C-alpha positions as CSV (number, residue, x, y, z in Angstrom):
1,M,1.7,26.1,-107.7
2,P,1.6,29.5,-105.8
3,K,4.8,29.8,-102.8
4,K,3.2,29.4,-99.0
5,L,4.2,31.9,-97.4
6,S,4.5,32.1,-93.3
7,V,3.9,35.4,-90.9
8,K,7.2,35.7,-90.5
9,D,8.3,35.7,-94.3
10,V,5.7,38.6,-95.2
11,K,7.8,41.9,-94.3
12,G,6.3,45.5,-93.5
13,S,2.7,47.0,-93.1
14,A,0.0,46.7,-95.8
15,H,-2.9,48.1,-97.0
16,P,-6.3,46.9,-95.8
17,Y,-7.2,45.8,-99.4
18,S,-3.9,45.6,-100.8
19,R,-2.2,41.8,-102.0
20,K,0.2,41.8,-99.0
21,A,-3.0,42.1,-96.8
22,R,-4.4,39.0,-98.0
23,Q,-0.9,36.9,-97.8
24,L,-1.1,38.1,-94.1
25,E,-4.2,36.3,-93.6
26,R,-3.9,33.5,-95.8
27,S,-0.1,33.5,-93.9
28,H,-2.5,33.1,-90.5
29,L,-5.2,31.1,-91.3
30,R,-2.8,28.1,-93.0
31,E,-0.2,28.6,-89.1
32,D,-3.8,28.0,-87.0
33,K,-4.7,25.1,-89.2
34,L,-1.5,23.7,-88.7
35,K,-1.3,24.4,-85.1
36,T,-5.5,22.7,-84.6
37,G,-4.1,19.5,-86.7
38,K,-0.6,19.2,-84.6
39,E,-2.5,19.5,-81.0
40,V,-5.2,16.9,-82.6
41,R,-2.4,14.9,-83.4
42,W,-0.9,15.1,-79.7
43,A,-4.1,14.7,-77.9
44,S,-4.6,11.2,-80.1
45,R,-1.1,10.1,-79.6
46,Q,-0.8,10.8,-76.3
47,K,-4.2,8.8,-75.5
48,I,-2.2,5.8,-77.2
49,L,1.0,6.4,-74.8
50,D,-0.9,6.3,-71.9
51,K,-2.6,3.3,-72.3
52,A,0.9,1.8,-73.2
53,A,2.5,2.8,-69.9
54,F,-0.6,1.8,-68.2
55,F,0.0,-1.9,-69.3
56,K,3.9,-2.0,-69.0
57,F,3.5,-1.6,-65.6
58,A,0.3,-4.0,-65.4
59,I,2.8,-6.9,-65.0
60,S,5.4,-7.8,-62.8
61,D,9.3,-7.4,-63.8
62,D,9.6,-11.5,-62.6
63,D,6.8,-12.2,-65.2
64,S,7.9,-12.7,-69.1
65,V,4.5,-13.4,-70.1
66,A,1.3,-12.5,-68.8
67,S,-1.6,-15.2,-68.6
68,A,-5.1,-14.7,-69.9
69,D,-6.6,-14.2,-66.2
70,Q,-4.2,-11.7,-65.8
71,V,-5.1,-10.0,-69.2
72,H,-8.4,-9.8,-68.3
73,D,-7.4,-8.3,-64.8
74,A,-5.3,-5.6,-66.4
75,V,-7.8,-4.9,-68.8
76,T,-10.7,-4.5,-66.2
77,M,-8.6,-2.6,-64.1
78,Y,-7.9,-0.4,-67.0
79,M,-11.3,0.3,-67.9
80,Q,-12.7,1.0,-64.1
81,R,-9.6,3.3,-63.9
82,N,-11.9,6.6,-63.7
83,D,-14.6,5.0,-61.5
84,K,-13.3,7.2,-58.4
85,E,-13.8,10.3,-60.2
86,I,-17.2,9.6,-61.4
87,A,-17.9,8.5,-57.8
88,R,-16.3,11.8,-56.5
89,L,-18.7,14.1,-59.4
90,E,-21.8,12.1,-58.7
91,A,-21.2,12.6,-54.7
92,E,-20.2,16.7,-55.5
93,T,-23.6,16.6,-57.3
94,R,-26.1,18.3,-55.5
95,P,-30.0,17.4,-55.8
96,N,-31.9,19.0,-58.7
97,R,-29.1,21.0,-59.9
98,P,-27.1,19.7,-63.1
99,R,-24.4,17.4,-63.3
100,S,-20.4,18.3,-64.0
101,K,-19.7,18.5,-68.0
102,N,-17.0,15.7,-67.4
103,L,-19.2,13.1,-65.9
104,P,-20.9,12.0,-69.2
105,I,-17.7,12.0,-70.6
106,L,-16.3,9.7,-68.5
107,Y,-19.7,7.6,-68.6
108,S,-19.2,7.5,-72.4
109,L,-15.4,6.5,-72.7
110,K,-16.0,3.7,-70.0
111,E,-19.3,2.6,-72.4
112,Q,-17.4,2.9,-75.4
113,E,-14.2,0.9,-73.8
114,E,-16.7,-1.7,-72.6
115,K,-18.6,-2.3,-75.7
116,E,-15.1,-2.5,-77.4
117,Y,-14.3,-5.1,-75.2
118,L,-17.1,-7.5,-75.6
119,Q,-17.1,-6.8,-79.1
120,G,-13.1,-7.9,-79.5
121,I,-12.0,-4.7,-81.0
122,L,-10.0,-3.2,-78.0
123,E,-6.2,-2.7,-78.7
124,I,-3.7,-3.3,-76.1
125,P,-0.2,-4.1,-76.0
126,D,0.3,-8.3,-76.6
127,L,1.2,-9.2,-73.3
128,R,1.1,-12.9,-74.0
129,D,4.4,-12.3,-76.5
130,A,7.4,-13.0,-74.6
131,D,9.6,-11.1,-76.7
132,N,6.5,-7.9,-76.5
133,V,6.5,-7.9,-72.9
134,K,10.8,-7.3,-73.3
135,V,10.2,-4.5,-75.7
136,L,7.4,-3.3,-73.5
137,K,9.1,-3.2,-70.2
138,E,12.0,-1.5,-71.7
139,W,10.3,1.1,-73.4
140,N,11.3,4.7,-71.6
141,G,7.2,6.3,-72.4
142,G,8.9,8.2,-75.7
143,E,8.0,8.0,-79.0
144,D,11.5,7.1,-80.0
145,S,11.0,2.6,-79.7
146,F,7.2,3.1,-79.4
147,A,6.7,1.7,-83.0
148,R,8.4,-1.5,-81.8
149,I,5.7,-2.3,-79.8
150,K,3.0,-4.6,-81.1
151,W,-1.2,-4.4,-80.5
152,A,-3.1,-7.2,-79.9
153,R,-7.1,-7.1,-79.8
154,K,-8.9,-8.8,-76.9
155,T,-12.3,-10.0,-75.8
156,R,-13.6,-10.9,-72.9
157,S,-13.3,-14.7,-71.9
158,P,-16.2,-17.1,-71.9
159,F,-15.6,-18.6,-68.6
160,T,-16.0,-17.1,-65.0
161,I,-13.6,-14.7,-64.2
162,R,-12.5,-14.7,-60.7
163,S,-12.0,-11.3,-58.9
164,S,-9.4,-10.6,-55.9
165,P,-9.2,-7.5,-53.8
166,L,-5.7,-7.1,-54.6
167,R,-5.6,-5.3,-58.4
168,S,-1.9,-5.3,-58.2
169,P,0.2,-8.0,-60.2
170,T,2.7,-8.1,-57.5
171,K,0.0,-9.0,-54.6
172,S,-1.3,-11.7,-57.0
173,K,2.5,-13.0,-57.6
174,E,3.1,-13.4,-53.8
175,L,-0.3,-15.2,-53.1
176,K,0.4,-17.4,-55.8
177,M,3.9,-18.7,-54.5
178,L,2.5,-18.6,-51.0
179,S,-0.4,-21.4,-52.4
180,A,2.3,-23.2,-53.8
181,E,4.8,-23.4,-51.1
182,A,2.2,-24.5,-48.7
183,E,1.2,-27.6,-51.2
184,S,5.0,-28.5,-51.5
185,T,5.9,-28.0,-48.1
186,S,4.9,-28.3,-44.1
187,D,3.6,-25.4,-42.3
188,K,7.1,-25.4,-40.4
189,T,9.0,-25.0,-43.3
190,V,6.6,-22.0,-44.6
191,V,7.4,-20.4,-41.0
192,D,11.3,-21.3,-41.2
193,Y,11.1,-19.5,-44.8
194,I,9.3,-16.4,-43.5
195,T,11.4,-16.5,-40.7
196,R,14.1,-16.1,-42.7
197,E,13.0,-13.5,-45.0
198,L,12.0,-11.4,-41.8
199,V,15.4,-11.7,-40.5
200,A,17.0,-10.8,-43.9
201,A,14.9,-7.5,-44.1
202,G,15.7,-6.5,-40.6
203,F,12.2,-6.9,-38.7
204,L,13.4,-9.8,-36.8
205,S,17.0,-10.3,-35.1
206,A,19.2,-13.8,-36.1
207,E,19.7,-14.3,-32.1
208,L,16.2,-15.7,-30.8
209,E,15.3,-17.8,-28.1
210,K,13.1,-20.5,-28.0
211,E,10.5,-19.3,-26.7
212,E,10.3,-16.3,-28.6
213,R,10.8,-18.8,-31.9
214,E,7.3,-19.8,-30.7
215,Q,6.2,-16.6,-30.7
216,V,7.6,-15.7,-34.3
217,P,4.7,-17.4,-36.5
218,P,1.9,-15.3,-34.5
219,F,3.9,-12.2,-35.1
220,I,4.5,-13.4,-38.7
221,V,0.9,-13.5,-39.2
222,N,0.1,-9.6,-37.8
223,T,3.2,-8.6,-40.0
224,L,1.7,-10.2,-42.9
225,F,-1.5,-8.7,-42.3
226,L,0.1,-5.1,-41.6
227,L,1.9,-5.4,-44.6
228,L,-1.1,-6.0,-46.8
229,Q,-2.7,-3.3,-45.2
230,Q,-0.3,-0.8,-46.1
231,R,0.5,-2.2,-49.2
232,Q,-3.7,-2.1,-50.1
233,K,-3.4,1.5,-48.7
234,D,-0.6,2.1,-50.8
235,A,-2.2,0.7,-53.9
236,D,-5.3,3.0,-53.2
237,V,-3.3,6.2,-52.7
238,R,-1.0,5.4,-56.2
239,E,-4.4,4.5,-57.9
240,E,-5.5,8.0,-56.7
241,L,-2.3,9.4,-57.5
242,T,-2.9,8.4,-60.8
243,D,-6.1,9.3,-61.3
244,R,-5.1,13.1,-60.2
245,L,-2.2,12.9,-62.4
246,R,-4.3,11.8,-65.0
247,R,-6.9,14.6,-64.3
248,T,-4.3,17.4,-64.3
249,T,-2.8,16.2,-67.5
250,N,-6.8,16.7,-68.7
251,E,-6.9,19.9,-67.3
252,Y,-3.3,20.6,-68.7
253,E,-4.3,19.7,-72.2
254,M,-7.8,21.7,-72.1
255,V,-5.3,24.9,-70.5
256,N,-3.2,24.5,-73.4
257,A,-6.0,24.6,-75.6
258,A,-7.2,27.0,-74.5
259,L,-4.3,29.3,-74.2
260,A,-4.5,28.0,-78.0
261,K,-7.6,29.7,-78.6
262,T,-6.8,32.8,-76.9
263,K,-3.5,33.3,-78.7
264,A,-5.5,32.6,-82.0
265,K,-8.1,35.1,-80.7
266,V,-5.3,38.3,-79.5
267,E,-3.4,37.4,-82.9
268,A,-7.0,37.8,-84.5
269,A,-7.2,41.2,-82.6
270,E,-3.7,42.2,-83.3
271,R,-4.3,41.7,-87.1
272,D,-7.8,43.7,-86.8
273,N,-6.0,46.2,-84.9
274,D,-3.3,46.6,-87.8
275,F,-6.2,46.9,-90.3
276,L,-8.2,49.6,-88.5
277,S,-4.8,51.3,-88.0
278,M,-4.1,50.8,-91.6
279,K,-7.9,52.5,-92.4
280,I,-7.7,55.2,-89.5
281,E,-4.2,56.3,-91.7
282,A,-6.1,55.9,-95.0
283,T,-9.0,57.7,-93.7
284,E,-6.7,60.8,-92.3
285,K,-5.0,60.6,-95.8
286,S,-8.2,61.2,-97.4
287,L,-9.2,63.6,-94.6
288,K,-6.3,66.1,-95.5
289,D,-7.0,65.8,-99.5
290,V,-10.2,66.9,-99.1
291,N,-9.0,69.9,-96.6
292,T,-6.7,70.7,-99.3
293,T,-9.1,70.5,-102.1
294,L,-11.9,72.5,-100.1
295,S,-9.4,74.9,-99.2
296,S,-8.5,75.5,-102.8
297,T,-12.3,75.3,-103.6
298,K,-12.7,78.2,-101.4
299,E,-10.2,79.8,-102.7
300,E,-11.2,79.3,-106.6
301,L,-14.7,80.7,-104.8
302,R,-13.4,83.6,-103.6
303,V,-11.5,84.6,-106.7
304,T,-14.8,83.7,-108.8
305,K,-16.8,85.8,-106.8
306,F,-14.3,89.0,-107.0
307,T,-14.2,88.0,-110.7
308,L,-17.8,88.1,-111.5
309,Q,-18.2,91.2,-109.5
310,Q,-15.6,93.0,-111.8
311,A,-17.7,91.5,-114.8
312,K,-21.1,92.7,-113.3
313,A,-19.6,96.3,-113.1
314,Q,-17.5,96.1,-116.3
315,F,-21.3,95.1,-117.8
316,L,-23.3,97.4,-116.1
317,H,-20.3,100.1,-117.4
318,E,-21.0,98.8,-120.9
319,V,-24.7,99.0,-120.5
320,R,-24.4,102.6,-119.1
321,K,-22.2,103.2,-122.0
322,K,-23.9,101.8,-124.7
323,E,-27.5,104.0,-123.6
324,R,-25.3,107.1,-123.9
325,D,-24.6,106.0,-127.5
326,Q,-28.1,105.0,-128.3
327,E,-29.7,108.4,-126.8
328,K,-27.1,110.6,-129.0
329,W,-27.9,108.3,-132.2
330,K,-31.4,109.1,-131.1
331,E,-30.6,112.7,-130.7
332,R,-28.8,112.8,-134.5
333,H,-31.5,110.8,-136.3
334,L,-34.7,112.3,-134.9
335,A,-33.7,115.7,-135.7
336,R,-35.3,117.9,-138.4
337,P,-34.2,117.0,-141.7
338,D,-34.7,120.2,-142.3
339,S,-32.4,121.3,-139.9
340,K,-28.7,122.3,-140.4
341,P,-25.3,122.3,-138.4
342,S,-24.9,126.3,-137.4
343,G,-21.7,127.7,-136.1
344,P,-18.4,128.6,-137.0
345,P,-16.4,126.2,-139.1
346,G,-13.0,125.2,-138.0
347,K,-11.8,124.6,-134.2
348,Q,-14.6,126.9,-132.6
349,G,-17.6,124.7,-134.5
350,Q,-16.0,121.7,-133.0
351,Q,-15.7,123.2,-129.4
352,L,-19.5,124.4,-130.0
353,E,-20.4,120.8,-131.4
354,Q,-19.2,119.1,-128.0
355,Q,-20.8,121.7,-125.8
356,K,-24.0,121.4,-127.6
357,I,-26.6,120.9,-124.7
358,R,-28.5,117.3,-124.6
359,I,-32.3,117.6,-124.2
360,I,-33.7,115.2,-122.1
361,N,-37.3,115.5,-123.4
362,P,-36.8,116.1,-127.5
363,L,-40.1,117.6,-129.4
364,R,-41.1,114.4,-131.7
365,P,-40.1,114.9,-135.1
366,T,-42.8,116.0,-137.7
367,I,-43.3,112.7,-140.5
368,T,-42.9,114.1,-143.9
369,P,-43.9,112.1,-146.9
370,R,-40.1,111.6,-147.6
371,V,-39.1,109.9,-144.2
372,K,-42.6,108.0,-144.5
373,K,-41.5,107.0,-148.0
374,E,-37.7,105.7,-146.7
375,D,-39.4,104.1,-143.9
376,E,-41.9,102.2,-146.5
377,I,-38.7,101.3,-148.6
378,Y,-36.3,100.5,-145.8
379,G,-39.3,97.8,-144.3
380,L,-39.8,96.5,-147.5
381,V,-36.1,95.8,-148.1
382,I,-35.7,93.9,-144.8
383,K,-38.9,92.3,-145.8
384,T,-37.6,90.5,-148.5
385,Y,-34.6,90.3,-147.5
386,E,-36.3,87.8,-144.8
387,D,-38.7,86.3,-147.1
388,R,-35.3,85.2,-149.4
389,E,-33.9,83.7,-145.8
390,K,-36.7,81.9,-144.8
391,E,-36.8,80.2,-148.9
392,V,-33.1,79.7,-148.7
393,L,-33.9,77.8,-145.2
394,V,-36.2,76.1,-146.9
395,E,-34.8,75.2,-149.4
396,N,-31.8,73.8,-147.5
397,E,-34.2,71.4,-145.6
398,D,-35.4,70.6,-148.8
399,L,-31.9,69.5,-149.7
400,R,-31.5,67.9,-146.5
401,E,-34.3,65.5,-147.0
402,T,-33.5,64.7,-150.4
403,L,-30.2,63.8,-149.2
404,H,-31.7,61.5,-146.5
405,R,-34.2,60.0,-148.8
406,I,-31.2,58.8,-151.6
407,Y,-29.2,57.9,-148.8
408,C,-31.8,55.3,-147.3
409,M,-32.7,54.1,-150.5
410,L,-29.3,53.4,-151.4
411,R,-28.4,51.3,-148.4
412,E,-31.7,49.8,-148.7
413,R,-31.0,48.6,-152.0
414,H,-27.0,47.7,-150.9
415,A,-29.1,45.1,-148.0
416,E,-31.4,43.6,-150.4
417,C,-28.8,42.7,-152.7
418,A,-26.1,41.5,-150.1
419,R,-29.5,39.2,-148.4
420,M,-29.9,38.1,-152.0
421,H,-26.4,37.3,-152.2
422,G,-26.5,35.2,-149.0
423,D,-24.8,38.0,-147.0
424,D,-27.1,38.0,-143.6
425,T,-23.7,40.1,-142.1
426,V,-25.7,43.2,-143.3
427,S,-27.0,45.0,-140.0
428,E,-30.8,46.5,-139.4
429,L,-30.9,50.4,-140.9
430,K,-30.7,53.0,-138.2
431,D,-32.7,56.0,-138.5
432,R,-30.2,58.8,-139.3
433,S,-32.8,61.9,-139.9
434,A,-31.7,63.3,-136.9
435,Q,-28.1,63.5,-137.7
436,F,-28.9,65.1,-141.5
437,R,-31.2,67.7,-139.6
438,L,-27.7,68.9,-137.5
439,P,-26.1,72.2,-138.8
440,L,-23.7,71.5,-141.4
441,N,-20.6,73.0,-139.7
442,I,-21.1,70.0,-137.1
443,A,-22.7,67.0,-139.3
444,R,-20.0,67.9,-141.8
445,Q,-17.4,65.0,-141.6
446,A,-20.3,62.5,-140.5
447,L,-22.6,63.2,-143.4
448,A,-19.5,63.0,-145.8
449,Q,-18.9,59.8,-144.5
450,L,-22.0,58.1,-145.1
451,I,-22.4,59.4,-148.5
452,L,-19.0,58.2,-149.1
453,D,-20.2,54.8,-147.5
454,A,-23.2,54.7,-149.5
455,M,-21.7,55.4,-153.1
456,E,-18.6,52.7,-152.2
457,S,-21.6,50.1,-151.8
458,L,-23.2,50.8,-154.8
459,R,-20.2,51.1,-156.8
460,Q,-19.5,47.4,-155.8
461,E,-23.2,46.1,-156.4
462,F,-22.4,47.7,-160.2
463,Q,-19.2,45.7,-160.2
464,I,-20.6,42.8,-159.2
465,V,-23.0,42.9,-161.7
466,Y,-20.5,43.6,-164.3
467,D,-17.8,40.9,-163.5
468,K,-20.7,38.7,-164.0
469,Y,-21.7,40.4,-167.1
470,L,-18.3,39.7,-168.1
471,E,-18.3,36.2,-166.7
472,L,-21.6,35.2,-169.0
473,S,-20.3,37.0,-171.9
474,G,-17.2,35.0,-171.7
475,R,-18.9,31.6,-171.5
476,A,-20.9,32.6,-174.7
477,A,-18.2,33.5,-176.4
478,E,-16.0,30.1,-175.6
479,A,-19.6,28.5,-176.3
480,S,-19.7,30.2,-179.8
481,G,-15.9,30.3,-180.5
482,A,-16.1,33.8,-180.6
483,V,-13.4,36.1,-179.9
484,V,-13.9,37.9,-176.2
485,P,-13.1,41.8,-176.9
486,E,-10.9,42.9,-174.5
487,A,-12.6,44.3,-171.5
488,V,-13.0,48.4,-171.5
489,A,-13.1,50.3,-168.0
490,P,-16.4,50.8,-167.1
491,V,-16.9,54.7,-166.5
492,V,-19.9,56.9,-165.6
493,V,-21.6,59.7,-167.5
494,V,-22.8,62.5,-166.1
495,N,-26.7,62.8,-166.2
496,H,-27.2,66.0,-168.4
497,E,-30.7,65.9,-168.0
498,E,-30.5,66.7,-164.1
499,L,-27.7,69.3,-165.0
500,D,-29.6,71.1,-166.9
501,V,-32.9,71.3,-164.0
502,L,-30.2,72.7,-161.5
503,K,-28.6,75.0,-164.0
504,K,-32.4,76.6,-164.8
505,Q,-33.1,76.4,-161.0
506,L,-29.7,78.5,-160.5
507,G,-30.9,81.0,-163.4
508,V,-34.1,81.8,-161.4
509,C,-32.4,82.6,-158.4
510,Q,-29.7,84.6,-160.0
511,Q,-32.7,86.5,-161.8
512,I,-34.3,87.3,-158.5
513,I,-31.5,88.2,-157.2
514,D,-30.7,90.5,-159.8
515,E,-34.3,92.3,-159.3
516,Q,-33.8,92.8,-155.7
517,N,-30.7,94.3,-156.8
518,R,-32.0,96.5,-159.2
519,L,-35.3,97.6,-157.3
520,L,-32.9,98.5,-154.4
521,N,-30.7,100.6,-156.3
522,L,-33.7,102.4,-157.8
523,S,-35.1,103.2,-154.5
524,L,-32.0,104.4,-153.4
525,A,-30.4,106.8,-156.6
526,P,-30.2,109.9,-156.0
527,E,-33.0,110.9,-158.4
528,N,-35.3,110.1,-156.2
529,G,-34.5,113.1,-154.0
530,M,-32.3,111.6,-151.5
531,D,-29.6,113.2,-150.6
532,D,-26.1,112.0,-150.3
533,N,-25.1,113.3,-147.0
534,D,-28.2,112.0,-145.4
535,P,-27.4,109.6,-142.5
536,E,-30.7,107.5,-143.3
537,Y,-29.5,107.0,-146.7
538,R,-26.0,105.8,-145.4
539,F,-27.6,103.2,-143.1
540,L,-29.8,102.5,-145.9
541,E,-26.5,102.1,-147.8
542,S,-24.4,100.1,-145.7
543,T,-27.2,97.5,-145.1
544,Q,-27.5,97.2,-149.2
545,D,-23.9,96.4,-149.2
546,D,-24.2,94.0,-145.7
547,V,-26.9,92.4,-147.6
548,N,-24.7,92.1,-150.8
549,K,-22.1,91.0,-149.0
550,Q,-23.9,87.9,-147.5
551,M,-25.4,87.3,-151.0
552,E,-21.7,86.6,-152.2
553,E,-20.5,84.6,-149.5
554,I,-23.7,82.4,-150.1
555,R,-23.2,82.3,-153.8
556,R,-19.3,81.7,-153.1
557,Q,-19.9,78.3,-150.6
558,R,-22.0,77.4,-153.4
559,E,-19.7,77.5,-155.9
560,Q,-17.2,75.6,-153.3
561,L,-19.6,73.2,-152.9
562,E,-20.3,72.6,-156.6
563,S,-16.6,71.8,-157.5
564,E,-15.9,70.1,-154.2
565,R,-19.1,67.6,-155.3
566,R,-17.5,67.7,-158.9
567,R,-14.1,66.5,-157.5
568,F,-15.2,64.3,-155.1
569,T,-17.3,62.6,-157.9
570,D,-14.3,62.0,-160.1
571,A,-12.2,60.4,-157.9
572,A,-14.3,58.7,-156.6
573,V,-15.1,57.4,-160.2
574,K,-11.6,57.1,-161.0
575,L,-10.8,54.8,-157.7
576,G,-13.8,52.8,-158.8
577,V,-12.5,51.9,-162.6
578,E,-8.4,52.0,-161.1
579,R,-9.7,49.1,-158.2
580,V,-11.7,47.4,-161.3
581,N,-8.6,47.1,-163.4
582,L,-6.0,46.3,-160.9
583,Q,-8.8,42.9,-159.7
584,R,-9.3,42.1,-163.5
585,D,-5.7,42.0,-163.8
586,R,-5.3,40.6,-160.7
587,E,-7.1,37.3,-161.7
588,E,-5.6,37.1,-165.2
589,F,-2.5,37.1,-163.7
590,E,-3.5,33.8,-161.1
591,E,-5.7,32.1,-163.8
592,E,-2.8,31.9,-166.3
593,I,-0.2,31.0,-162.9
594,R,-2.8,28.2,-162.2
595,A,-3.2,26.9,-166.3
596,F,1.0,27.0,-166.5
597,E,1.1,24.6,-163.2
598,T,-1.6,22.6,-164.1
599,R,0.0,22.2,-168.4
600,R,3.6,21.5,-166.1
601,V,1.9,18.6,-164.0
602,L,0.4,17.0,-166.7
603,S,3.5,17.3,-168.7
604,T,5.4,15.4,-166.0
605,M,2.6,12.6,-165.6
606,P,2.9,9.7,-168.2
607,P,-0.3,9.1,-170.6
608,T,-3.2,7.1,-169.7
609,P,-3.5,3.4,-171.0
610,G,-6.4,2.9,-173.2
611,W,-8.1,0.6,-171.1
612,L,-7.9,2.4,-168.1
613,T,-9.3,5.9,-170.2
614,Q,-12.7,3.8,-170.8
615,Q,-13.0,2.5,-167.0
616,Q,-12.4,6.1,-166.1
617,Q,-15.4,7.2,-167.7
618,H,-17.9,9.4,-164.8
619,Q,-19.8,6.8,-163.8
620,A,-22.8,8.0,-161.6
621,T,-22.4,6.9,-157.8
622,P,-24.8,7.6,-155.4
623,F,-22.3,10.6,-154.3
624,N,-21.5,12.3,-157.7
625,R,-24.9,11.5,-159.4
626,P,-26.3,14.9,-157.9
627,Q,-23.7,16.8,-158.4
628,R,-23.4,16.0,-161.9
629,A,-26.8,16.5,-162.7
630,F,-26.3,20.0,-161.0
631,R,-23.4,20.6,-163.4
632,A,-24.9,19.9,-166.3
633,S,-28.1,21.8,-165.7
634,G,-26.8,25.0,-164.6
635,E,-24.1,25.1,-167.3
636,S,-26.6,24.1,-170.0
637,E,-28.8,26.9,-168.9
638,I,-26.1,29.4,-168.3
639,L,-24.6,28.7,-171.9
640,A,-28.7,29.1,-173.1
641,E,-28.9,32.3,-171.1
642,S,-25.4,34.2,-171.9
643,D,-26.3,33.6,-175.9
644,S,-28.4,37.0,-175.6
645,L,-25.5,38.8,-173.4
646,T,-23.0,40.2,-176.0
647,P,-22.1,43.6,-176.7
648,T,-24.4,45.6,-178.9
649,G,-21.9,48.3,-179.8
650,I,-18.4,50.4,-178.7
651,T,-18.9,54.2,-179.0
652,S,-16.0,56.5,-179.1
653,G,-16.1,60.2,-178.9
654,N,-17.4,62.8,-176.7
655,G,-19.3,60.0,-174.8
656,G,-16.0,57.7,-174.3
657,G,-17.4,54.7,-173.6
658,I,-19.0,51.5,-173.8
659,Y,-23.0,51.0,-173.7
660,F,-24.8,47.8,-173.1
661,S,-28.4,48.7,-174.1
662,P,-30.0,45.3,-174.9
663,S,-27.5,43.3,-172.8
664,V,-29.6,45.2,-169.4
665,S,-32.7,43.3,-169.8
666,T,-31.4,40.3,-171.0
667,I,-28.9,40.2,-167.7
668,A,-32.0,41.4,-165.4
669,S,-34.3,38.9,-166.9
670,T,-31.3,36.4,-164.9
671,T,-30.6,38.3,-162.0
672,P,-32.4,38.5,-158.4
673,S,-34.9,41.5,-158.2
674,S,-32.5,43.6,-156.3
675,I,-29.6,43.7,-159.4
676,K,-32.4,44.5,-161.8
677,S,-33.6,47.5,-160.0
678,V,-29.9,48.8,-159.9
679,L,-29.2,47.9,-163.1
680,K,-32.4,50.1,-164.3
681,R,-30.8,52.7,-162.2
682,V,-27.6,52.6,-164.1
683,V,-27.8,55.6,-166.5
684,S,-24.6,56.2,-168.2
685,L,-20.8,56.2,-168.4
686,P,-18.1,59.5,-167.3
687,S,-17.5,61.5,-170.5
688,Q,-13.9,60.8,-170.4
689,K,-12.2,56.8,-170.7
690,M,-9.7,56.0,-167.5
691,S,-7.7,54.3,-169.9
692,E,-6.6,57.3,-171.6
693,H,-5.2,58.6,-168.5
694,P,-1.5,58.7,-168.7
695,L,-0.7,57.8,-165.2
696,Q,-3.2,54.4,-165.4
697,Q,-1.7,53.9,-169.2
698,Q,1.7,53.6,-166.9
699,Q,0.4,51.4,-164.7
700,Q,-1.1,49.1,-167.6
701,N,2.0,48.9,-168.9
702,Q,4.4,48.1,-165.6
703,Q,1.6,45.8,-164.9
704,H,2.4,43.8,-168.7
705,K,5.8,44.1,-168.1
706,K,5.7,42.7,-164.8
707,M,3.5,39.5,-166.4
708,E,5.7,39.0,-169.1
709,Q,8.8,38.8,-166.9
710,H,6.9,36.1,-164.8
711,K,6.2,34.1,-167.7
712,K,9.7,33.8,-169.3
713,V,10.4,32.9,-165.6
714,V,8.3,30.2,-165.0
715,I,9.4,28.6,-168.4
716,S,12.9,28.8,-168.3
717,E,11.8,26.9,-164.7
């Protein structure tokens, strides 16, 4: 459970979107909730305390128990405590003006209390219990001893309630005492009693004459009326003060509630202010960062502009330099072919050559048949080179398309085989034609990985077919009682027909290249009247050298690709064979372990009695009947079909592999269409046995030694 934090527990400032800001918000909300609940509980508790205080003073100090009439009068007085306030508010209300908002509240409160009193659900302190009245009188108005007061529900009595102008319980007590005295004694006794009480109170002197004593009764009556009037006025004033006190208390409560709301608003405003301050700080910080970035960007822009200007000036300088070089080259090559440089040799000739005047608009050179022939030969050479380059590009595109088709066929066969085996995890084939059209330096690794994956899937399918063939062959041999020959590692033989076709194509290309080289040599030979010192001849000679270098580079790349392809094929075949051998050895070892464990368990069990052997015949039940039928039919079909799945022969020598020519069709007749197509495409095995490799032979010997040691350990145990 998360820890509940208060506002004072959260230290320091917080980011508006941080965890500390959320903690502050939760703390403020929790404090507001606790404060609101506390105020509601205090208001409800204060109402109960006010009711108990009212009924505490509703009974006189001399009475230990209140009568039913007194209880009824106290309840009626309690329900009418707001009548003067209601009358005042109604008097203050002007015609056609809205009433005060407190007036409906007082009306509803009085109506609710009267309804509760009529229904008998109004709760007041139990004034009919002497002990409870004693506790109520001793109560000091606080909450410490409030729980000891008993409460009772009162209802309106069915008989007629008397009405008296004296609402105070003290006045009722005095009237009751006077009536009782009047019944028991005479008027003179009453007068004497009142006189003694007045003398004791100090209203009359003790030494009165006879005439004065005769005037005592009227004086007593007048005094009593005055006292009663004063007492009535005091009661009215007390009720008015009580109402004023209650109103003041209510206003105080309302002011406290308004103050609490104002405090809450102030705290919310402070939180908003803090949030806005933090937001302003974050904005200023981001503004500083933006300004810094802007200044750095301006500096980079200035440096870039300067660099651009320098690059532009350098570019213009290089352009002018190339133009000058081109003009010099034109002047040198457009000169007349029979013109020879004249001038003294040595330094003087060099100085004259440097001081040669450049002609801005030289004469057009005359085109001789020799120059025309040289131009035609040069154009022929260039055209031949371009045509050959186009042919190479077309061949490259055809090779890419062929490779893509082969890859698609392999993937389709692999997906079909996987679906036939019940593997639905093979995803849909993706269109990778664009990837095969990318330049080789970009898509080399991706294409190599794709081809590797396709070859691996094809190898796995071959391995599945070969394992199935070995399984069927073993079952057929066990059924016929023949000795199963040891499995020889299958290897792949190179297709010599395809290799011959490729060699022929390579020979044709080599003849074309040789013929082009011969034509170029004949056309550029000195016998044709071309001078070795001629600059145009040197230019053609350099062009031919470039062509030869490019052709040599292309030939070298082809040889490198061919050697890498052969190494890749050999390595893939070797890895496949090694994996097959390791898998086979592992399965044989696990089978031997299971057989040994089975024999060991069976050897520890007691022999089965004869009567139980007869009962343990495999009787057909609703549960095993379909299984027995399936096993019987499946085994019979497999044994019937595996009779023709034996190897036809083993050949060795240059071929170095096992050939299953008749058995391929037999297996294809018992396998799905996808496996049939794969078997039909199996051409041959490699030209060298992998089992004859010394490293592989050493690994096999180590594995046999480990198996023998494990067998010895198991037997000894």
